[in-house]
N, C-alpha and C positions, 0 to 999 in steps of 0.2 A: 169457412164460416157459413152458417146457414143463411138462406135468403129470408130477410125480414120484410122487405118491401114486396108486396104481392102484385102491384101494378107496375109491370116492367115495360119500358118503352121499346118500340121496335128498334132493332139494331143492337140491343143489349146483348153482350156475350157472357155466357155462363160457362164455368169450367167445373169439372168433377173428375175424381180419380177413382179408378176401380182396378184392382190387381196391378198396381204400380203403373197403370197407363192413364194418361191424361186425356180427357174428352172435352170437346167444345160443343156448346149448344147455343144457337142464336135465337133470340126472340124476334119473330116476324109477324107481319099483319097480312092476312089474306086479302084478295080483292073484295071480299064480302065484309071486310072490317073486323074479322075475328083474329084473336091472338093465337099464335101457334109457336111451337118450339121445334127448331130444325137442327138436326144433328149434322155432322160434317159429311155424312154420306147422302144428305139431301132429304132424308125421311122426315116427315112432319108429324108432330104429336100435339094433342089437345092440352096436355098438361106437362109440367116438369117431371111429375112422377112417372108418367108413361114413357117419357124420354129416358129417364134414369133406368126404368125397367128394361128398356131395349138395350141400353149399354151393358146392363148386368146379366144379359142372356135370359131374361124372363123372370128374374127374381124381383119380387115386389120391393119397392123402395119409396120412401117419402122424398119426393123430388125437391121440396123446399129445404130439406136438410142435405140432400146429396149434392146439389149444385151450389156454387158460390159465384158472386160477381167476379168477372175477370179482374185480376190485380189485387183482390182482397184475400185470397186464400193463402194459408201459410205454406211455406215450402215443405215442411214436414208435418203432415196431418197428425193430429193427436191420436194415439192408440188407446183402445179401450183398456180400462184398468182391470188387471186380472182379478178374478173372483176372490182369491185369497186376500188380496190387499183390501178389497171392499169390506170383507168380513172382519179383518183385523182393525179397520178403522171404525167398526161398530155400525156400518151401514147395512141395511137389510136385516138387522136383528130386531126381533119383536120386543117391545118394552115389557118390563115386568108387569104381570097382571093382565096382559093381553089375552083375549079368549083363546088364542091359538098358540100361546106361549109353550115352548118345548121345555119340558122338565126332565131331569135325569131320572131314570128308572131306579128304584131302590135295589133291585136285583143286579143291576149293572155294577154296583160298587162292591159286591161280594168277592172275596179273594178266590182264586182258582189254583189248582195244582198244575204241574207241567203238562198234563193231558187235557186241561181245560175243564176238569170236573170241579164243581163247587167244593169248598173245604168245610 
């Protein structure tokens, strides 16, 4: 579950999963009073996004979505819905009359012979 609370107290544990491996990130406060995010290897980051990026080997990530509060994440993270399922549900289709509405080409409906030539 994504982080909704942006003001996290020092000591808060965050968990995230990448490639079936669980990672823990702890919110800490520096001696200067700044909030940082510390991974298990001890590396400090200025944001949850930069910590998530490090976990993912340099791939950019929205850290507020990547991390969950410890104990609130589901055991089986939801998988993305396949594109075919979204299209069947009508999601992502443009409404009729939309300026970029895709219309069938009249020539596409013409019958063809076995070799693909128009009849």
